[in-house]
C-alpha positions as CSV (number, residue, x, y, z in Angstrom):
1,M,-7.2,-16.8,20.7
2,T,-4.1,-16.9,18.4
3,I,-4.1,-18.6,15.0
4,E,-0.7,-19.0,13.3
5,I,0.0,-20.6,9.9
6,K,3.0,-21.1,7.7
7,D,3.1,-21.7,4.0
8,G,-0.6,-21.3,3.8
9,G,-1.2,-23.8,6.6
10,C,0.4,-26.6,4.6
11,S,3.5,-26.9,6.8
12,M,2.0,-25.7,10.1
13,V,-1.2,-24.5,11.7
14,R,-1.3,-23.5,15.4
15,V,-4.4,-22.6,17.3
16,T,-4.1,-21.4,20.9
17,D,-6.8,-20.3,23.4
18,N,-7.0,-19.5,27.1
19,G,-10.1,-21.5,27.7
20,C,-10.9,-24.2,30.3
21,G,-8.7,-26.9,28.8
22,I,-9.2,-30.6,28.3
23,P,-8.9,-33.1,31.1
24,R,-5.9,-35.5,30.7
25,D,-8.1,-38.6,30.5
26,Q,-10.3,-37.1,27.7
27,I,-7.6,-35.9,25.3
28,A,-7.2,-39.2,23.5
29,L,-11.0,-39.5,23.2
30,A,-11.2,-36.2,21.3
31,F,-9.4,-37.8,18.4
32,L,-11.7,-40.8,18.0
33,R,-14.1,-40.7,15.1
34,H,-17.6,-39.3,15.8
35,A,-16.5,-38.3,19.3
36,T,-18.1,-35.2,20.9
37,S,-18.4,-33.7,24.4
38,K,-21.6,-31.8,23.6
39,I,-24.2,-34.5,23.3
40,R,-25.2,-36.6,26.3
41,S,-28.8,-37.3,25.5
42,V,-31.1,-37.3,22.4
43,E,-32.5,-33.9,23.5
44,D,-29.1,-32.3,23.2
45,L,-29.3,-32.7,19.5
46,F,-31.8,-29.8,19.3
47,T,-30.0,-27.4,21.7
48,V,-26.3,-27.5,20.7
49,S,-25.2,-23.9,20.1
50,S,-21.4,-24.1,20.2
51,L,-19.2,-23.7,17.1
52,G,-17.0,-26.7,17.6
53,F,-15.9,-29.3,15.0
54,R,-18.1,-32.0,13.8
55,G,-17.2,-35.3,15.5
56,E,-14.9,-36.6,12.8
57,A,-13.0,-33.4,12.2
58,L,-10.1,-34.0,14.6
59,A,-9.8,-37.6,13.6
60,S,-9.6,-36.6,9.9
61,I,-7.0,-34.0,10.5
62,A,-4.9,-36.4,12.7
63,A,-5.1,-39.0,9.9
64,V,-3.3,-36.8,7.3
65,A,-1.0,-34.6,9.5
66,Q,1.4,-34.7,12.4
67,V,-0.7,-33.3,15.3
68,E,0.3,-32.2,18.7
69,L,-2.1,-31.1,21.5
70,I,-1.1,-29.3,24.7
71,S,-3.8,-28.6,27.3
72,K,-4.2,-27.7,30.9
73,T,-7.3,-27.3,33.1
74,S,-7.5,-24.8,35.9
75,D,-7.5,-27.5,38.6
76,S,-4.3,-29.3,37.3
77,L,-0.8,-28.5,38.4
78,T,0.7,-29.5,35.0
79,G,-0.5,-29.7,31.5
80,S,-0.6,-32.6,29.1
81,R,1.1,-33.1,25.7
82,Y,-0.4,-35.5,23.3
83,Q,1.0,-36.5,19.9
84,I,-0.7,-38.4,17.0
85,E,0.7,-38.8,13.5
86,G,-1.2,-40.4,10.6
87,G,-3.9,-41.6,13.0
88,A,-1.4,-43.4,15.2
89,E,-0.7,-42.3,18.8
90,R,2.9,-41.3,19.6
91,G,2.7,-40.4,23.2
92,L,1.0,-38.7,26.1
93,E,3.1,-36.9,28.7
94,E,3.1,-34.2,31.4
95,I,4.4,-30.8,30.5
96,G,4.4,-27.3,31.9
97,A,1.8,-25.2,30.1
98,P,-0.6,-22.2,30.8
99,E,-4.3,-22.8,31.2
100,G,-6.0,-23.4,27.9
101,T,-5.4,-25.5,24.8
102,T,-3.0,-25.4,21.9
103,I,-3.3,-27.6,18.8
104,I,-0.5,-27.8,16.3
105,A,-0.9,-29.6,12.9
106,R,2.2,-30.0,10.8
107,N,3.0,-31.3,7.3
108,L,-0.5,-31.6,6.0
109,F,-1.0,-34.6,3.7
110,Y,2.5,-35.7,4.4
111,N,1.4,-39.4,4.1
112,T,-1.1,-38.8,1.2
113,P,0.8,-37.2,-1.7
114,A,-2.2,-37.7,-4.0
115,R,-4.2,-35.3,-1.9
116,K,-1.3,-32.9,-1.4
117,K,-0.8,-32.2,-5.1
118,F,-4.3,-30.7,-5.3
119,L,-3.6,-28.0,-2.8
120,K,-3.3,-24.5,-4.2
121,T,-0.3,-22.2,-3.8
122,P,0.6,-21.2,-0.2
123,M,-0.6,-17.7,-1.0
124,T,-4.0,-18.9,-2.1
125,E,-4.4,-21.3,0.8
126,G,-3.3,-18.6,3.2
127,A,-6.0,-16.3,1.8
128,H,-8.6,-18.9,2.4
129,V,-7.5,-19.3,6.0
130,A,-7.4,-15.5,6.5
131,A,-11.0,-15.2,5.2
132,V,-12.2,-17.8,7.7
133,V,-10.4,-16.1,10.6
134,E,-11.9,-12.8,9.6
135,K,-15.4,-14.4,9.7
136,I,-14.7,-15.9,13.2
137,A,-13.5,-12.5,14.5
138,L,-16.5,-10.7,13.1
139,S,-18.9,-13.2,14.6
140,H,-17.4,-12.7,18.1
141,P,-16.5,-9.1,18.9
142,D,-16.1,-10.2,22.5
143,I,-13.1,-12.4,21.8
144,S,-9.6,-11.0,21.1
145,I,-8.2,-12.9,18.0
146,R,-4.7,-12.6,16.6
147,F,-3.8,-14.1,13.2
148,I,-0.2,-14.6,12.3
149,Q,0.9,-15.7,8.8
150,N,4.6,-16.5,8.1
151,N,5.6,-14.7,11.3
152,Q,3.8,-11.6,10.4
153,N,0.7,-10.2,12.3
154,K,-2.1,-9.9,9.8
155,L,-5.0,-9.3,12.1
156,Y,-5.5,-8.4,15.8
157,T,-8.8,-7.6,17.4
158,S,-9.2,-6.1,20.8
159,G,-12.2,-8.1,22.0
160,N,-13.9,-5.0,23.4
161,H,-17.4,-6.0,22.3
162,N,-17.5,-3.1,19.8
163,L,-18.6,-4.4,16.4
164,K,-17.9,-1.1,14.6
165,D,-14.3,-1.0,15.8
166,L,-14.0,-4.6,14.5
167,I,-15.4,-3.6,11.1
168,Y,-12.8,-0.8,11.0
169,T,-10.0,-3.2,11.7
170,V,-11.1,-5.7,9.0
171,F,-12.6,-3.4,6.2
172,G,-11.0,0.0,6.8
173,R,-12.1,3.6,7.1
174,E,-14.2,4.0,3.9
175,I,-16.6,1.2,4.9
176,T,-16.8,2.2,8.5
177,S,-17.6,5.8,7.7
178,N,-20.6,4.8,5.6
179,L,-22.5,2.5,8.1
180,L,-26.0,2.6,9.4
181,A,-26.9,0.9,12.7
182,V,-29.5,-1.8,12.8
183,N,-31.3,-2.9,15.9
184,A,-34.7,-4.6,15.6
185,Q,-36.9,-7.2,17.2
186,E,-39.5,-9.0,15.2
187,G,-41.2,-11.8,17.3
188,D,-38.5,-14.2,18.5
189,I,-36.0,-12.9,15.9
190,Q,-33.5,-10.2,17.0
191,V,-31.4,-8.4,14.4
192,S,-28.5,-6.1,15.3
193,G,-25.3,-4.8,13.6
194,F,-24.6,-2.5,10.7
195,I,-25.5,-2.1,7.0
196,G,-23.7,0.1,4.5
197,K,-25.0,3.1,2.6
198,P,-25.6,2.5,-1.1
199,V,-22.5,4.4,-2.0
200,I,-20.3,1.5,-0.9
201,A,-22.2,-1.2,-2.9
202,R,-20.2,-3.9,-4.6
203,S,-20.7,-5.9,-7.8
204,N,-20.9,-9.2,-5.9
205,R,-22.3,-10.6,-2.6
206,N,-18.9,-11.0,-0.9
207,Y,-19.7,-8.1,1.5
208,E,-23.1,-9.5,2.6
209,N,-22.2,-11.0,6.0
210,Y,-24.6,-12.3,8.5
211,F,-24.3,-14.5,11.5
212,I,-27.0,-16.6,13.3
213,N,-26.4,-17.3,17.0
214,G,-22.7,-16.5,16.5
215,R,-22.2,-18.7,13.4
216,Y,-21.3,-17.4,10.0
217,I,-23.7,-18.8,7.4
218,R,-25.0,-18.4,3.9
219,S,-28.8,-18.2,3.3
220,S,-30.8,-17.5,0.2
221,V,-33.7,-16.4,2.3
222,I,-31.7,-13.8,4.2
223,S,-29.8,-12.7,1.1
224,K,-33.0,-12.2,-0.9
225,A,-34.6,-10.3,2.0
226,I,-31.6,-7.9,2.3
227,E,-31.6,-7.2,-1.5
228,E,-35.4,-6.7,-1.4
229,A,-35.0,-4.0,1.2
230,Y,-32.2,-2.3,-0.7
231,K,-34.0,-2.5,-4.1
232,P,-35.4,1.1,-4.0
233,F,-31.9,2.5,-3.1
234,M,-29.5,0.6,-5.3
235,M,-28.9,-0.1,-9.0
236,Q,-29.4,-3.6,-10.4
237,H,-26.5,-6.0,-10.1
238,K,-25.1,-4.1,-7.1
239,Y,-25.0,-5.6,-3.7
240,P,-24.8,-4.0,-0.3
241,F,-22.4,-4.3,2.7
242,T,-24.1,-5.9,5.7
243,M,-22.8,-7.0,9.0
244,L,-25.8,-8.4,10.8
245,H,-26.1,-10.6,13.9
246,F,-29.2,-12.7,14.3
247,T,-30.4,-14.2,17.5
248,I,-33.0,-17.0,16.8
249,Q,-34.3,-19.8,19.0
250,Q,-32.2,-22.8,18.5
251,D,-35.2,-25.2,18.2
252,T,-36.4,-23.4,15.1
253,L,-33.1,-24.0,13.2
254,D,-31.5,-27.1,11.6
255,V,-27.8,-26.5,11.3
256,N,-26.9,-30.0,10.1
257,V,-28.0,-29.7,6.5
258,H,-24.5,-29.0,5.2
259,P,-21.1,-30.7,5.9
260,T,-19.4,-27.4,6.7
261,K,-22.4,-26.0,8.5
262,M,-22.4,-23.0,6.2
263,E,-26.1,-23.4,5.5
264,L,-29.1,-24.1,7.7
265,R,-32.8,-24.5,7.4
266,F,-35.5,-22.4,9.1
267,S,-38.7,-23.8,10.4
268,D,-40.4,-20.6,9.4
269,G,-38.4,-19.0,6.5
270,E,-41.3,-16.5,5.8
271,A,-41.0,-15.0,9.3
272,V,-37.2,-14.6,8.9
273,Y,-37.7,-13.0,5.5
274,R,-40.2,-10.5,6.8
275,A,-38.0,-9.7,9.8
276,V,-34.9,-9.0,7.7
277,V,-36.8,-6.8,5.2
278,K,-38.3,-4.7,7.9
279,A,-35.1,-4.3,9.9
280,V,-33.0,-3.3,6.9
281,A,-35.7,-1.0,5.4
282,D,-36.3,0.8,8.7
283,A,-32.5,1.4,9.0
284,L,-32.4,2.9,5.5
285,A,-35.6,5.0,5.9
286,H,-35.5,8.7,6.6
287,K,-31.7,8.9,5.9
288,E,-30.5,11.5,3.4
289,L,-28.4,9.4,1.1
290,I,-27.2,11.9,-1.5
291,P,-23.9,10.8,-2.9
292,E,-21.3,13.6,-3.1
293,V,-19.1,13.6,-6.2
294,S,-15.6,14.9,-6.6
295,L,-14.0,16.7,-9.6
296,A,-11.0,14.5,-9.4
297,E,-8.3,14.1,-12.0
298,K,-7.5,10.9,-13.8
299,K,-6.3,8.1,-11.6
300,E,-2.9,8.0,-13.3
301,K,-2.3,11.6,-12.5
302,E,-3.5,11.2,-8.9
303,A,-1.1,8.3,-8.4
304,A,1.8,10.3,-9.8
305,D,1.0,13.3,-7.7
306,L,0.7,11.1,-4.6
307,A,4.0,9.4,-5.3
308,Q,5.7,12.8,-5.8
309,R,4.3,14.1,-2.5
310,L,5.4,11.0,-0.6
311,S,8.8,10.7,-2.1
312,P,11.7,12.1,0.0
313,R,13.3,15.2,-1.5
314,P,16.2,17.5,-0.3
315,E,15.0,20.5,1.6
316,P,17.0,23.7,2.4
317,F,16.5,22.8,6.0
318,E,18.2,19.4,5.5
319,V,21.2,21.1,3.8
320,K,21.6,23.5,6.8
321,R,21.2,20.6,9.2
322,R,24.0,18.7,7.5
323,E,26.3,21.7,7.6
324,S,25.5,22.0,11.3
325,M,26.5,18.3,11.8
326,N,29.9,18.9,10.0
327,R,30.6,22.0,12.2
328,A,29.8,20.0,15.3
329,A,32.7,17.7,14.6
330,Q,35.2,20.6,14.9
331,P,36.6,21.9,18.2
332,A,33.8,23.1,20.4
333,A,35.0,26.7,20.6
334,Q,35.5,27.1,16.9
335,D,32.1,25.4,16.2
336,K,30.2,27.6,18.6
337,A,31.6,30.8,17.1
338,S,31.1,29.8,13.5
339,S,27.6,28.5,14.2
340,S,26.5,31.7,15.9
341,A,27.9,33.8,13.1
342,S,26.2,31.6,10.5
343,Y,22.8,31.9,12.1
344,A,23.2,35.6,12.7
345,R,23.9,36.1,9.0
346,T,21.6,33.6,7.4
347,P,18.4,32.5,9.0
348,P,17.1,29.1,7.9
349,P,14.7,29.3,4.9
350,K,11.2,28.3,5.2
351,P,10.7,24.6,4.2
352,S,8.6,24.1,1.1
353,Y,6.6,21.3,2.7
354,V,4.7,23.6,5.1
355,N,2.3,24.4,2.2
356,E,1.3,20.8,2.0
357,L,-1.4,19.0,3.9
358,M,-0.6,18.3,7.5
359,P,-0.2,14.5,7.4
360,E,2.7,14.8,4.9
361,W,4.0,17.8,6.7
362,L,4.2,15.8,9.9
363,K,5.9,12.9,8.1
364,V,8.7,15.1,6.7
365,R,9.2,16.8,10.1
366,K,9.5,13.4,11.9
367,R,12.0,12.1,9.3
368,E,14.1,15.2,9.9
369,Q,14.0,14.7,13.7
370,E,15.0,11.0,13.4
371,A,17.8,11.8,11.1
372,A,19.1,14.5,13.4
373,A,18.9,12.2,16.4
374,N,20.9,9.5,14.7
375,A,23.6,12.0,13.6
376,M,23.8,13.4,17.1
377,K,24.6,10.0,18.6
378,D,27.7,9.7,16.4
379,S,28.9,13.2,17.0
380,N,31.2,14.3,19.8
381,A,29.4,17.6,20.1
382,T,25.9,16.2,20.7
383,Q,24.8,18.9,23.0
384,N,25.8,21.7,20.6
385,T,24.1,20.0,17.7
386,A,20.9,19.5,19.7
387,S,20.9,23.2,20.6
388,T,21.4,24.2,17.0
389,F,18.6,21.9,15.8
390,S,16.2,23.3,18.5
391,E,17.0,26.8,17.5
392,K,16.1,26.0,13.9
393,L,12.8,24.5,14.8
394,Q,12.0,27.6,16.8
395,D,12.8,29.8,13.8
396,I,10.5,27.7,11.6
397,N,7.7,28.0,14.1
398,K,8.1,31.8,14.0
399,T,7.9,32.1,10.2
400,D,5.3,34.1,8.4
401,S,1.9,32.5,8.8
402,T,0.7,33.5,5.3
403,S,2.8,30.8,3.6
404,N,2.2,28.2,6.2
405,K,-1.6,27.9,6.1
406,Y,-3.1,24.8,4.7
407,I,-6.7,24.1,3.8
408,G,-9.2,24.0,6.7
409,D,-6.7,25.4,9.3
410,K,-7.7,28.6,11.1
411,Q,-4.5,29.1,13.0
412,D,-2.1,31.9,12.1
413,Q,1.1,29.9,12.6
414,V,2.4,26.5,12.0
415,P,1.9,24.5,15.1
416,T,4.9,23.3,17.1
417,L,5.8,19.7,17.2
418,A,3.9,19.2,20.5
419,E,0.8,20.7,19.1
420,D,0.9,18.9,15.7
421,Q,-1.2,15.9,16.6
422,S,-3.8,17.8,18.8
423,N,-4.4,20.9,16.7
424,A,-4.0,19.7,13.1
425,P,-7.4,19.1,11.5
426,A,-7.7,16.2,9.1
427,P,-8.1,17.2,5.4
428,K,-11.7,17.4,4.3
429,E,-12.8,14.4,2.2
430,P,-15.9,13.8,0.2
431,E,-18.6,11.9,2.2
432,Q,-22.2,11.2,2.0
433,L,-24.6,13.6,3.7
434,D,-26.4,12.4,6.7
435,L,-29.1,13.7,9.1
436,F,-26.8,15.9,11.0
437,D,-25.6,17.8,7.9
438,G,-29.0,19.6,7.3
439,K,-31.2,17.8,4.8
440,L,-31.7,19.2,1.4
441,L,-35.2,17.8,1.0
442,D,-36.6,19.3,4.2
443,P,-39.4,21.8,4.5
444,K,-37.3,24.2,6.4
445,A,-34.3,23.9,4.0
446,R,-36.7,24.3,1.1
447,L,-37.0,28.0,1.9
448,R,-33.3,28.5,1.3
449,H,-33.0,26.7,-2.0
450,K,-31.7,28.7,-4.9
451,L,-32.7,27.3,-8.2
452,I,-30.0,28.1,-10.7
453,G,-31.3,26.6,-13.9
454,Q,-31.5,23.6,-16.2
455,L,-28.4,21.9,-17.7
456,F,-28.6,19.9,-21.0
457,D,-32.4,20.0,-20.8
458,T,-32.1,17.1,-18.2
459,Y,-30.5,18.2,-14.9
460,W,-31.7,21.0,-12.5
461,M,-29.1,22.7,-10.4
462,V,-29.9,23.9,-6.9
463,E,-27.6,25.9,-4.6
464,Y,-28.0,25.2,-0.8
465,N,-25.7,25.3,2.2
466,E,-22.5,25.9,0.2
467,Q,-23.1,22.9,-2.0
468,L,-24.3,22.4,-5.5
469,F,-27.1,19.8,-5.9
470,I,-27.9,18.4,-9.3
471,I,-31.3,16.7,-9.8
472,D,-32.0,14.3,-12.7
473,Q,-35.5,15.3,-13.7
474,H,-36.3,11.9,-15.2
475,A,-35.2,9.9,-12.2
476,A,-36.9,12.3,-9.8
477,H,-40.2,12.2,-11.7
478,E,-40.0,8.4,-11.9
479,K,-39.7,8.2,-8.1
480,V,-42.6,10.6,-7.6
481,L,-44.9,8.6,-9.8
482,Y,-43.7,5.3,-8.3
483,E,-44.4,6.2,-4.7
484,K,-47.7,7.9,-5.5
485,T,-48.8,4.7,-7.3
486,I,-47.7,2.5,-4.4
487,K,-49.6,4.7,-2.0
488,T,-52.9,4.7,-4.0
489,L,-52.7,0.9,-4.5
490,K,-52.2,0.2,-0.8
491,T,-54.9,2.6,0.4
492,R,-57.3,1.7,-2.4
493,Q,-57.5,5.3,-3.4
494,Y,-57.8,4.7,-7.2
495,D,-60.4,4.7,-9.9
496,T,-60.8,2.2,-12.8
497,Q,-60.5,3.6,-16.3
498,M,-62.3,1.5,-18.9
499,V,-60.2,0.6,-22.0
500,E,-62.0,0.6,-25.4
501,P,-61.1,-1.5,-27.3
502,P,-59.8,-3.8,-24.7
503,I,-56.2,-5.0,-24.6
504,I,-56.0,-8.6,-25.6
505,L,-53.2,-10.7,-23.9
506,T,-52.1,-14.0,-25.3
507,L,-50.5,-15.9,-22.5
508,N,-48.5,-19.2,-22.3
509,M,-49.3,-21.9,-19.7
510,N,-46.9,-20.5,-17.1
511,E,-48.3,-17.0,-17.5
512,E,-51.9,-18.3,-17.2
513,V,-51.0,-19.9,-13.9
514,L,-49.5,-16.7,-12.6
515,L,-52.5,-14.6,-13.7
516,S,-54.9,-17.0,-12.1
517,R,-52.9,-17.1,-8.9
518,Y,-52.8,-13.3,-8.6
519,M,-56.1,-12.4,-10.2
520,S,-57.7,-11.3,-6.9
521,Y,-54.9,-8.8,-6.4
522,F,-55.2,-7.4,-9.9
523,T,-59.0,-7.0,-9.4
524,G,-58.4,-5.3,-6.1
525,M,-56.1,-2.8,-7.7
526,G,-58.6,-1.7,-10.3
527,F,-57.9,-4.0,-13.2
528,E,-60.8,-5.7,-15.0
529,I,-59.5,-8.8,-16.8
530,E,-61.6,-11.7,-18.2
531,P,-61.1,-14.8,-20.3
532,F,-61.4,-14.1,-24.1
533,G,-61.3,-17.6,-25.4
534,G,-58.4,-20.1,-25.6
535,R,-55.3,-18.6,-24.0
536,E,-56.3,-15.0,-24.6
537,Y,-57.5,-12.6,-22.0
538,A,-59.2,-9.2,-22.4
539,V,-58.1,-6.3,-20.2
540,R,-61.1,-4.0,-20.1
541,G,-60.1,-1.7,-17.3
542,V,-56.9,-0.5,-15.7
543,P,-56.2,1.9,-12.7
544,A,-56.8,5.4,-13.9
545,N,-53.3,6.6,-13.2
546,L,-51.9,3.9,-15.5
547,F,-54.3,4.6,-18.4
548,S,-51.9,6.5,-20.5
549,I,-49.2,3.8,-20.3
550,A,-51.2,0.5,-20.1
551,Q,-49.9,-1.5,-23.1
552,K,-49.9,-5.1,-24.0
553,E,-46.1,-5.6,-23.6
554,L,-46.0,-3.8,-20.2
555,L,-48.8,-6.0,-18.8
556,I,-47.2,-9.2,-19.9
557,E,-43.8,-8.0,-18.6
558,M,-45.5,-7.3,-15.2
559,I,-47.0,-10.8,-15.1
560,D,-43.7,-12.5,-16.0
561,G,-41.9,-10.5,-13.3
562,L,-43.9,-12.3,-10.6
563,S,-42.6,-15.7,-11.4
564,D,-39.4,-15.6,-9.3
565,D,-40.7,-14.0,-6.1
566,I,-40.2,-15.7,-2.8
567,S,-43.7,-15.3,-1.6
568,V,-46.9,-15.9,-3.5
569,H,-49.1,-14.3,-0.8
570,N,-47.4,-10.9,-0.5
571,P,-49.5,-8.2,-2.2
572,D,-46.6,-5.7,-1.8
573,I,-44.8,-7.5,-4.5
574,I,-47.7,-7.1,-6.9
575,Y,-48.0,-3.4,-6.0
576,E,-44.3,-2.9,-6.8
577,R,-44.6,-4.5,-10.2
578,V,-47.6,-2.4,-11.0
579,A,-46.0,0.8,-9.7
580,S,-42.8,0.2,-11.7
581,M,-45.0,0.6,-14.8
582,S,-45.7,4.2,-13.8
583,C,-42.1,5.0,-14.5
584,K,-42.9,4.9,-18.2
585,A,-45.0,8.1,-17.8
586,A,-42.2,10.1,-16.3
587,V,-40.8,13.1,-18.0
588,K,-37.8,12.2,-20.1
589,G,-34.4,13.7,-20.4
590,H,-33.7,16.4,-23.0
591,H,-37.2,17.8,-22.2
592,S,-37.1,21.5,-21.2
593,L,-39.1,22.2,-18.0
594,S,-40.0,25.6,-16.7
595,A,-38.7,26.9,-13.4
596,A,-42.3,26.5,-11.9
597,E,-42.4,22.9,-13.0
598,A,-39.0,22.2,-11.6
599,N,-40.0,23.8,-8.2
600,E,-43.1,21.7,-8.3
601,L,-41.0,18.5,-8.8
602,I,-38.8,19.4,-5.9
603,D,-41.9,20.0,-3.7
604,Q,-43.2,16.6,-4.6
605,L,-39.8,15.0,-3.7
606,L,-40.2,16.5,-0.2
607,Q,-43.2,14.4,0.4
608,L,-41.6,11.0,-0.5
609,D,-40.3,8.4,1.9
610,N,-37.2,7.8,-0.2
611,P,-36.5,10.5,-2.7
612,Y,-32.8,9.8,-3.2
613,A,-33.0,6.9,-5.7
614,C,-35.3,6.0,-8.6
615,P,-37.2,2.7,-8.6
616,H,-34.3,1.2,-10.6
617,G,-31.7,2.3,-8.0
618,R,-30.1,5.2,-9.9
619,P,-29.5,8.3,-7.8
620,T,-32.0,11.2,-8.3
621,I,-29.7,13.8,-6.7
622,I,-26.0,14.2,-6.4
623,S,-24.0,17.0,-4.7
624,M,-20.8,18.8,-5.2
625,T,-19.1,21.0,-2.5
626,K,-18.0,24.5,-2.9
627,Y,-14.6,23.3,-1.8
628,E,-14.2,21.0,-4.8
629,L,-15.2,23.8,-7.2
630,E,-12.8,26.3,-5.7
631,K,-10.0,23.7,-5.8
632,K,-10.5,23.3,-9.5
633,F,-10.4,27.1,-10.1
634,K,-7.2,27.2,-8.0
635,R,-8.8,29.5,-5.4
636,I,-7.5,26.9,-3.0
637,V,-4.1,25.4,-3.5
């Protein structure tokens, strides 16, 4: 499929496919109001799964634009060309055309200037069209889609069924290198696709993408479920990257609740919520998600350095090449003699760019080759010049290896041009650890940890596998207490500690309703709460592990936090609210711990399901490579 627009779609929109085409006698019918080819009986209303227009869409477009349709079916010798402008037919004729359909809409709102003046700038309107095309491409990895804007290719997908390749094409390398696969089945709901690691979180929901039966939609149920699963891994007001495809039975959906079909209604929203939470949580579980930090300079300095590296600059080799070109224009015999004498006396100096990273090194080398090739075409001594240029390249490849090495390369010589692409390793870039890197918090790895010491009475430093790991003692202890509390609440392994005198809570009407609704859960967790007259309640007992932190303000805060949850019958939500109180008992920053206490804290982290983020989403551990440190101390240049 090819989509082409000009001036943001205001002057022209062309959509071309290679489908089955439209029969000649049905083309005019397609532009009638409320026309459709998908419903032949009442039962079809519940089984329509295509992504076509609503019935009035083509008629509405034809009423405000100059529309042309060209279509051909496989069993027709010729195609058909149909024109309609401002809702009035202009003609239907035979035309030579390939199999498929092309629709062209020109001069949008040409006959309704009052509507046209409310259009945005062509750049803005074009961005909206591009966003829609991207969603269509991501929803159908099996279809090759090309998007052309103002005669420039903006997007081209291969249609090879590979969703990860498609994500790379649309979102780039950084997103693609931080993906986790999702493939789950919960009842009649199937979920597949990819989710992003917390390190690529955004401050809005624009990267939360999900498709139901191939249609891009927005759903508060799915969005809340995704964010609920990410809650232990991500800070507040941060939102993950998701690219999830759902397959759900058509009769359990209502897709006609919104004019643009961007929203739909589930017959069992609770089942969808549970399925999404489980699929995303399972994908995140047991992954080592320690963010790796880089000791980078300020952004302004980085930009200046990058510009300096990329900018062309004169090289000794370029000077010698130009001299060679000038000599080539002289008589052949004189040129050959002078060239040989010159190279015998003065070998070409080593180019300074060989000390740079290979991508830039290759770029400079290619620029020199192209310049030499262009000059050789204009010279009468092309053969002599090419020979001289080849000799110089051979001399460069034979230069001393000590000045030609770059970081990460184990070769002793600069590779030849034929070997540049195959042998040149990519520069090492910071990335998140994953399972294949050797997990820090693993019983086997624990034996090789080297505890260095405490920094600022808050952070513990651990050396392991040529990396420096920095542990926030407060965030780590918070997570230990949180998961321990969750486990004891779910397994009923707790004791009730009596409070004397009791804690008196004064609740408003909404808080009373919440307490009454969830009272059975509170009682089951070890709380003893009873009416104390009026709107006051006495808390006479709390779970033993919360005794030291049970305070009036925290209890009321916990009750208020239950008011906006999606489910009133999910005890896990209650457990999480109670467990979040345990964070108040965690060791604080600027508190000196002994080495034995720090080792005990690390041992407890080993036993957690998700030790890499505190209950509030902040990281408990970050890492720094030996490479980054050596680069800062100029051991590596």
